[in-house]
MDAnalysis code that builds the backbone (N, CA, C; Angstrom):
import MDAnalysis as mda
import numpy as np

u = mda.Universe.empty(465, n_residues=155, atom_resindex=np.repeat(np.arange(155), 3), trajectory=True)
u.add_TopologyAttr("name", ["N", "CA", "C"] * 155)
u.add_TopologyAttr("resid", np.arange(1, 156))
u.add_TopologyAttr("resname", ["UNK", "UNK", "UNK", "UNK", "UNK", "UNK", "UNK", "UNK", "UNK", "UNK", "UNK", "UNK", "UNK", "UNK", "UNK", "UNK", "UNK", "UNK", "UNK", "UNK", "UNK", "UNK", "UNK", "UNK", "UNK", "UNK", "UNK", "UNK", "UNK", "UNK", "UNK", "UNK", "UNK", "UNK", "UNK", "UNK", "UNK", "UNK", "UNK", "UNK", "UNK", "UNK", "UNK", "UNK", "UNK", "UNK", "UNK", "UNK", "UNK", "UNK", "UNK", "UNK", "UNK", "UNK", "UNK", "UNK", "UNK", "UNK", "UNK", "UNK", "UNK", "UNK", "UNK", "UNK", "UNK", "UNK", "UNK", "UNK", "UNK", "UNK", "UNK", "UNK", "UNK", "UNK", "UNK", "UNK", "UNK", "UNK", "UNK", "UNK", "UNK", "UNK", "UNK", "UNK", "UNK", "UNK", "UNK", "UNK", "UNK", "UNK", "UNK", "UNK", "UNK", "UNK", "UNK", "UNK", "UNK", "UNK", "UNK", "UNK", "UNK", "UNK", "UNK", "UNK", "UNK", "UNK", "UNK", "UNK", "UNK", "UNK", "UNK", "UNK", "UNK", "UNK", "UNK", "UNK", "UNK", "UNK", "UNK", "UNK", "UNK", "UNK", "UNK", "UNK", "UNK", "UNK", "UNK", "UNK", "UNK", "UNK", "UNK", "UNK", "UNK", "UNK", "UNK", "UNK", "UNK", "UNK", "UNK", "UNK", "UNK", "UNK", "UNK", "UNK", "UNK", "UNK", "UNK", "UNK", "UNK", "UNK", "UNK", "UNK", "UNK", "UNK", "UNK"])
u.atoms.positions = np.array([
    [0.843, -1.212, 0.019],
    [-0.046, -0.011, -0.049],
    [0.863, 1.233, 0.019],
    [0.250, 2.404, -0.278],
    [0.962, 3.585, -0.383],
    [1.518, 4.190, 0.893],
    [2.328, 5.180, 0.846],
    [2.893, 5.806, 2.011],
    [1.702, 6.525, 2.827],
    [1.953, 6.602, 4.137],
    [0.982, 7.293, 5.003],
    [1.041, 8.807, 4.829],
    [-0.140, 9.402, 4.573],
    [-0.215, 10.835, 4.460],
    [-0.192, 11.474, 5.823],
    [-0.005, 12.750, 5.817],
    [0.074, 13.498, 7.070],
    [-1.215, 13.692, 7.861],
    [-2.293, 13.735, 7.237],
    [-3.565, 14.016, 7.844],
    [-4.499, 12.744, 7.871],
    [-5.111, 12.383, 8.989],
    [-6.070, 11.340, 8.985],
    [-7.207, 11.648, 8.190],
    [-7.629, 12.857, 7.992],
    [-8.720, 13.177, 7.175],
    [-8.582, 12.888, 5.730],
    [-7.351, 12.534, 5.324],
    [-7.139, 12.137, 3.954],
    [-7.762, 10.764, 3.768],
    [-7.876, 9.996, 4.807],
    [-8.311, 8.577, 4.755],
    [-9.711, 8.342, 5.120],
    [-10.297, 9.170, 5.971],
    [-11.658, 8.869, 6.564],
    [-12.606, 10.008, 6.229],
    [-13.902, 9.678, 6.104],
    [-14.915, 10.715, 5.797],
    [-15.291, 11.446, 7.064],
    [-14.961, 10.986, 8.234],
    [-15.468, 11.543, 9.472],
    [-14.844, 12.912, 9.689],
    [-15.701, 13.937, 10.085],
    [-15.215, 15.293, 10.222],
    [-15.712, 15.861, 11.633],
    [-15.143, 16.930, 11.997],
    [-15.655, 17.662, 13.178],
    [-15.508, 16.699, 14.410],
    [-16.510, 16.896, 15.330],
    [-16.504, 16.178, 16.596],
    [-16.636, 14.635, 16.410],
    [-17.169, 14.218, 15.199],
    [-17.203, 12.786, 14.989],
    [-15.963, 12.085, 14.607],
    [-14.959, 12.869, 14.287],
    [-13.633, 12.205, 14.029],
    [-12.950, 11.997, 15.386],
    [-12.901, 10.729, 15.730],
    [-12.290, 10.329, 17.050],
    [-10.892, 9.806, 16.985],
    [-10.373, 9.529, 15.743],
    [-8.991, 9.121, 15.695],
    [-8.125, 10.258, 15.119],
    [-6.876, 10.293, 15.458],
    [-6.040, 11.348, 15.094],
    [-4.911, 11.168, 14.139],
    [-4.383, 9.912, 14.098],
    [-3.284, 9.615, 13.190],
    [-3.297, 8.163, 12.694],
    [-2.941, 8.045, 11.418],
    [-2.737, 6.741, 10.803],
    [-1.288, 6.397, 11.012],
    [-1.014, 5.308, 11.726],
    [0.382, 4.919, 12.118],
    [0.910, 4.039, 11.056],
    [0.131, 3.053, 10.619],
    [0.566, 2.119, 9.546],
    [-0.610, 1.449, 8.934],
    [-0.355, 1.037, 7.639],
    [-1.405, 0.412, 6.948],
    [-0.801, -0.655, 6.017],
    [-1.419, -1.766, 5.901],
    [-0.985, -2.819, 5.035],
    [-2.149, -3.429, 4.308],
    [-1.851, -4.458, 3.508],
    [-2.877, -5.208, 2.745],
    [-4.089, -5.636, 3.573],
    [-3.802, -6.111, 4.846],
    [-4.903, -6.606, 5.720],
    [-4.899, -6.112, 7.159],
    [-4.084, -5.026, 7.341],
    [-4.105, -4.480, 8.696],
    [-3.889, -2.974, 8.760],
    [-4.295, -2.394, 9.840],
    [-4.164, -0.926, 10.005],
    [-3.932, -0.695, 11.526],
    [-3.177, 0.402, 11.741],
    [-2.935, 0.892, 13.129],
    [-3.187, 2.341, 13.122],
    [-3.946, 2.866, 14.006],
    [-4.202, 4.289, 14.094],
    [-4.093, 4.638, 15.647],
    [-3.945, 5.989, 15.876],
    [-3.925, 6.486, 17.229],
    [-5.014, 7.467, 17.508],
    [-5.519, 7.482, 18.777],
    [-6.452, 8.455, 19.156],
    [-5.951, 9.159, 20.423],
    [-5.927, 10.446, 20.476],
    [-5.658, 11.219, 21.627],
    [-6.889, 11.433, 22.510],
    [-6.961, 10.887, 23.705],
    [-8.173, 11.042, 24.511],
    [-8.035, 12.425, 25.244],
    [-8.804, 13.344, 24.727],
    [-8.762, 14.715, 25.236],
    [-10.086, 15.047, 25.939],
    [-10.023, 15.956, 26.890],
    [-11.197, 16.341, 27.693],
    [-12.274, 16.906, 26.857],
    [-11.926, 17.533, 25.652],
    [-12.943, 18.242, 24.837],
    [-13.521, 17.257, 23.764],
    [-13.148, 15.933, 23.819],
    [-13.626, 14.980, 22.841],
    [-15.100, 14.752, 23.149],
    [-15.840, 14.508, 22.037],
    [-17.253, 14.035, 22.137],
    [-17.257, 12.742, 22.911],
    [-18.237, 12.570, 23.727],
    [-18.489, 11.437, 24.561],
    [-17.656, 11.359, 25.896],
    [-16.609, 12.236, 26.051],
    [-15.863, 12.161, 27.300],
    [-16.747, 12.578, 28.466],
    [-16.716, 11.731, 29.559],
    [-17.432, 12.019, 30.765],
    [-16.431, 12.154, 31.896],
    [-16.299, 13.264, 32.483],
    [-15.345, 13.515, 33.526],
    [-13.953, 13.262, 33.045],
    [-13.222, 12.315, 33.561],
    [-11.804, 12.089, 33.268],
    [-11.711, 10.901, 32.282],
    [-12.818, 10.430, 31.662],
    [-12.760, 9.138, 30.852],
    [-13.578, 9.243, 29.637],
    [-13.183, 8.629, 28.561],
    [-13.909, 8.333, 27.406],
    [-14.490, 6.966, 27.705],
    [-15.819, 6.843, 27.787],
    [-16.455, 5.511, 28.118],
    [-15.905, 4.342, 27.174],
    [-15.688, 3.123, 27.775],
    [-15.181, 2.097, 26.959],
    [-16.112, 1.719, 25.786],
    [-17.353, 1.919, 25.891],
    [-18.290, 1.541, 24.818],
    [-17.949, 2.390, 23.593],
    [-17.335, 3.527, 23.701],
    [-16.887, 4.268, 22.455],
    [-15.790, 3.477, 21.768],
    [-15.186, 2.535, 22.319],
    [-14.169, 1.769, 21.653],
    [-14.626, 1.106, 20.356],
    [-15.899, 0.785, 20.292],
    [-16.462, 0.212, 19.040],
    [-16.344, 1.173, 17.893],
    [-16.675, 2.482, 18.183],
    [-16.537, 3.495, 17.137],
    [-15.044, 3.767, 16.733],
    [-14.230, 3.684, 17.744],
    [-12.742, 3.855, 17.497],
    [-12.343, 2.731, 16.516],
    [-12.750, 1.584, 16.810],
    [-12.336, 0.424, 15.873],
    [-12.997, 0.680, 14.528],
    [-14.167, 1.055, 14.375],
    [-14.884, 1.254, 13.094],
    [-14.102, 2.360, 12.331],
    [-13.618, 3.416, 13.041],
    [-12.842, 4.507, 12.350],
    [-11.474, 3.960, 11.887],
    [-10.902, 3.069, 12.624],
    [-9.633, 2.456, 12.255],
    [-9.906, 1.688, 10.874],
    [-11.065, 0.999, 10.802],
    [-11.308, 0.149, 9.644],
    [-11.627, 1.174, 8.468],
    [-12.213, 2.264, 8.759],
    [-12.508, 3.284, 7.752],
    [-11.131, 3.866, 7.242],
    [-10.171, 4.011, 8.004],
    [-8.886, 4.444, 7.543],
    [-8.169, 3.446, 6.631],
    [-8.401, 2.221, 6.960],
    [-7.863, 1.061, 6.130],
    [-8.525, 1.044, 4.816],
    [-9.809, 1.201, 4.737],
    [-10.586, 1.292, 3.580],
    [-10.271, 2.467, 2.690],
    [-10.070, 3.626, 3.334],
    [-9.674, 4.822, 2.678],
    [-8.346, 4.702, 1.947],
    [-7.334, 4.082, 2.707],
    [-6.045, 3.875, 2.078],
    [-6.124, 2.945, 0.900],
    [-6.939, 1.922, 0.914],
    [-7.143, 1.008, -0.203],
    [-7.803, 1.784, -1.368],
    [-8.815, 2.565, -1.091],
    [-9.404, 3.325, -2.174],
    [-8.418, 4.249, -2.833],
    [-7.632, 4.955, -2.046],
    [-6.560, 5.869, -2.652],
    [-5.605, 5.026, -3.435],
    [-5.155, 3.884, -3.088],
    [-4.274, 3.052, -3.822],
    [-4.893, 2.702, -5.191],
    [-6.187, 2.524, -5.279],
    [-6.890, 2.193, -6.555],
    [-7.148, 3.488, -7.340],
    [-6.862, 4.677, -6.773],
    [-7.125, 5.941, -7.435],
    [-8.541, 6.312, -7.345],
    [-9.262, 5.830, -6.330],
    [-10.707, 6.142, -6.066],
    [-10.813, 7.087, -4.907],
    [-11.956, 7.834, -4.822],
    [-12.156, 8.638, -3.638],
    [-12.503, 7.821, -2.435],
    [-12.184, 8.380, -1.251],
    [-12.576, 7.800, 0.016],
    [-14.070, 7.997, 0.102],
    [-14.825, 6.972, 0.490],
    [-16.182, 6.889, 0.582],
    [-16.696, 6.440, 1.973],
    [-17.973, 6.505, 2.234],
    [-18.478, 6.131, 3.505],
    [-18.757, 4.629, 3.483],
    [-18.710, 4.000, 4.708],
    [-19.009, 2.683, 4.912],
    [-19.910, 2.629, 6.113],
    [-20.345, 1.503, 6.577],
    [-21.301, 1.284, 7.611],
    [-20.805, 0.254, 8.635],
    [-20.946, 0.658, 9.925],
    [-20.639, -0.295, 10.951],
    [-21.959, -1.122, 11.175],
    [-21.862, -2.381, 10.890],
    [-23.027, -3.253, 11.034],
    [-23.156, -3.879, 12.473],
    [-22.065, -4.092, 13.107],
    [-22.203, -4.590, 14.476],
    [-20.891, -5.195, 14.963],
    [-20.835, -5.683, 16.160],
    [-19.716, -6.278, 16.772],
    [-20.057, -7.545, 17.466],
    [-19.142, -8.483, 17.573],
    [-19.301, -9.647, 18.356],
    [-18.191, -9.618, 19.425],
    [-18.587, -10.058, 20.559],
    [-17.624, -10.230, 21.616],
    [-16.691, -8.988, 21.968],
    [-17.452, -7.809, 22.001],
    [-16.667, -6.647, 22.490],
    [-16.468, -6.857, 23.991],
    [-15.106, -6.865, 24.337],
    [-14.731, -6.966, 25.700],
    [-13.733, -5.754, 25.985],
    [-14.091, -5.056, 27.057],
    [-13.220, -3.961, 27.519],
    [-12.768, -4.397, 28.930],
    [-11.511, -4.261, 29.152],
    [-10.919, -4.513, 30.493],
    [-10.905, -3.305, 31.396],
    [-11.690, -2.262, 31.022],
    [-11.644, -1.050, 31.799],
    [-13.067, -0.341, 31.593],
    [-13.552, 0.489, 32.460],
    [-14.767, 1.177, 32.249],
    [-14.638, 2.287, 31.278],
    [-13.403, 2.845, 31.102],
    [-13.185, 3.989, 30.233],
    [-11.744, 4.176, 29.944],
    [-11.419, 5.017, 28.983],
    [-10.097, 5.295, 28.607],
    [-9.739, 6.685, 29.155],
    [-8.633, 6.816, 29.909],
    [-8.333, 8.035, 30.637],
    [-7.998, 9.184, 29.764],
    [-8.494, 10.295, 30.132],
    [-8.089, 11.540, 29.386],
    [-6.595, 11.756, 29.610],
    [-5.950, 12.089, 28.518],
    [-4.431, 12.259, 28.472],
    [-3.806, 11.059, 27.906],
    [-4.509, 10.016, 27.720],
    [-3.864, 8.810, 27.236],
    [-3.903, 8.806, 25.662],
    [-2.934, 8.085, 25.070],
    [-2.952, 7.817, 23.618],
    [-3.337, 6.448, 23.402],
    [-4.455, 6.184, 22.676],
    [-4.846, 4.875, 22.348],
    [-4.309, 4.437, 20.950],
    [-3.905, 3.200, 20.863],
    [-3.565, 2.660, 19.585],
    [-4.595, 1.607, 19.220],
    [-5.223, 1.810, 18.086],
    [-6.241, 0.921, 17.666],
    [-5.786, 0.169, 16.425],
    [-5.888, -1.118, 16.547],
    [-5.424, -1.974, 15.400],
    [-6.638, -2.808, 14.914],
    [-6.664, -2.962, 13.575],
    [-7.720, -3.750, 12.960],
    [-7.069, -4.735, 11.990],
    [-7.429, -5.980, 11.966],
    [-6.873, -6.950, 11.052],
    [-8.024, -7.470, 10.170],
    [-8.054, -7.421, 8.959],
    [-9.097, -7.893, 8.033],
    [-9.061, -9.431, 8.076],
    [-10.145, -10.064, 8.542],
    [-10.287, -11.455, 8.444],
    [-11.018, -11.955, 7.244],
    [-11.982, -11.101, 6.868],
    [-12.754, -11.423, 5.627],
    [-13.208, -10.045, 4.973],
    [-12.951, -9.948, 3.703],
    [-13.424, -8.820, 2.911],
    [-13.991, -9.411, 1.581],
    [-15.324, -9.424, 1.512],
    [-15.982, -10.035, 0.370],
    [-16.206, -9.020, -0.755],
    [-16.321, -9.517, -1.911],
    [-16.500, -8.640, -3.051],
    [-17.801, -7.781, -3.003],
    [-18.813, -8.196, -2.169],
    [-19.990, -7.394, -2.029],
    [-19.926, -6.248, -1.006],
    [-18.759, -6.080, -0.482],
    [-18.522, -4.983, 0.494],
    [-18.634, -5.352, 1.930],
    [-19.020, -6.582, 2.227],
    [-19.034, -6.973, 3.596],
    [-17.600, -7.327, 4.188],
    [-17.384, -6.979, 5.379],
    [-16.025, -7.272, 5.903],
    [-16.189, -7.641, 7.453],
    [-15.214, -8.442, 7.875],
    [-15.081, -8.698, 9.332],
    [-13.655, -8.518, 9.747],
    [-13.518, -7.794, 10.877],
    [-12.143, -7.399, 11.367],
    [-12.005, -7.778, 12.788],
    [-10.784, -8.289, 13.104],
    [-10.456, -8.490, 14.448],
    [-9.662, -7.223, 14.916],
    [-10.287, -6.595, 15.968],
    [-9.770, -5.239, 16.428],
    [-9.355, -5.283, 17.901],
    [-8.295, -4.449, 18.191],
    [-7.747, -4.313, 19.517],
    [-7.529, -2.855, 19.742],
    [-7.629, -2.474, 21.110],
    [-7.264, -1.138, 21.526],
    [-6.208, -1.361, 22.637],
    [-5.175, -0.523, 22.495],
    [-4.046, -0.577, 23.405],
    [-3.798, 0.844, 23.961],
    [-3.295, 0.853, 25.189],
    [-2.685, 2.120, 25.783],
    [-1.430, 1.609, 26.476],
    [-0.240, 2.269, 26.006],
    [1.026, 1.905, 26.553],
    [1.286, 0.448, 26.525],
    [1.015, -0.179, 25.347],
    [1.240, -1.578, 25.091],
    [0.312, -2.537, 25.808],
    [-0.562, -1.967, 26.649],
    [-1.494, -2.931, 27.415],
    [-2.796, -2.946, 26.593],
    [-3.209, -4.181, 26.264],
    [-4.558, -4.316, 25.585],
    [-5.687, -3.945, 26.514],
    [-6.624, -3.082, 26.087],
    [-7.660, -2.631, 26.888],
    [-8.969, -3.096, 26.389],
    [-9.129, -3.432, 25.102],
    [-10.371, -3.834, 24.545],
    [-10.117, -4.646, 23.199],
    [-11.072, -5.511, 22.921],
    [-11.044, -6.294, 21.729],
    [-12.433, -6.658, 21.212],
    [-12.556, -6.872, 19.923],
    [-13.844, -7.224, 19.311],
    [-13.658, -7.656, 17.906],
    [-14.629, -8.355, 17.441],
    [-14.776, -8.615, 16.002],
    [-15.819, -7.651, 15.429],
    [-15.467, -6.907, 14.467],
    [-16.313, -5.820, 13.948],
    [-16.755, -6.177, 12.515],
    [-18.021, -6.076, 12.312],
    [-18.600, -6.268, 10.915],
    [-18.932, -4.936, 10.293],
    [-18.545, -4.819, 9.025],
    [-18.719, -3.532, 8.292],
    [-19.297, -3.829, 6.950],
    [-19.814, -2.766, 6.324],
    [-20.304, -2.913, 4.943],
    [-19.874, -1.602, 4.267],
    [-19.169, -1.839, 3.072],
    [-18.784, -0.748, 2.256],
    [-19.253, -0.900, 0.885],
    [-20.514, -0.256, 0.569],
    [-21.036, -0.469, -0.773],
    [-20.158, 0.371, -1.776],
    [-20.275, 0.043, -2.997],
    [-19.548, 0.711, -4.073],
    [-19.624, 2.179, -4.076],
    [-20.900, 2.696, -3.814],
    [-21.126, 4.083, -3.784],
    [-22.115, 4.215, -2.572],
    [-21.441, 4.746, -1.384],
    [-22.157, 4.807, -0.122],
    [-23.252, 5.776, -0.164],
    [-23.035, 6.929, -0.785],
    [-24.081, 7.963, -0.839],
    [-25.231, 7.556, -1.707],
    [-25.091, 6.932, -2.790],
    [-26.161, 6.331, -3.612],
    [-26.932, 5.276, -2.739],
    [-26.176, 4.459, -2.012],
    [-26.849, 3.451, -1.241],
    [-27.726, 3.966, -0.178],
    [-27.253, 5.112, 0.424],
    [-28.045, 5.729, 1.492],
    [-29.347, 6.338, 0.850],
    [-29.216, 6.952, -0.348],
    [-30.399, 7.499, -0.982],
    [-31.368, 6.439, -1.408],
    [-30.853, 5.305, -1.932],
    [-31.617, 4.141, -2.274],
    [-32.330, 3.558, -1.108],
    [-31.676, 3.452, 0.024],
    [-32.308, 2.787, 1.206],
    [-33.249, 3.763, 1.748],
    [-33.251, 5.041, 1.568],
    [-34.246, 5.986, 1.937],
    [-35.509, 6.048, 1.064],
    [-35.322, 5.399, -0.094],
    [-36.340, 5.493, -1.099],
    [-36.231, 6.625, -1.989],
    [-35.140, 7.399, -1.934],
    [-34.847, 8.548, -2.771],
    [-34.104, 8.109, -3.972],
    [-34.591, 8.457, -5.218],
    [-33.933, 8.062, -6.360],
    [-32.430, 8.613, -6.319],
    [-31.499, 7.798, -6.796],
    [-30.096, 8.162, -6.743],
    [-29.763, 9.051, -7.823],
])
């Protein structure tokens, strides 16, 4: 895959408060690593912690970065995808401490031609694994057209 660009926004469609990851650390044919700075001003932060349940979205955004890098390698624009669900999300903490840097890794276990994918994901802080899950996603060929179609709006 191509070299890592300087801005995470190069790879993901998430903007503003909904962008929860900060850096693309590495990307390969079937894996990605990103980092997220847990700041007090982040969406969802409660007191001194980002609740552990937000880890599912962190994992989904890591997968989005992987998909964005693949699209760029093919000369295609970065598009939207959909988090379908997760199996066996386990967090070893109630929340991620403000001030910590999280490393989120996703490994593609299955990526089908129809856009469905399954990823084994992990969240680490200071090399300690804090959460893990299998995350299911769907990336249609044209995400915006898919949304319009599912709403009943002609594309």
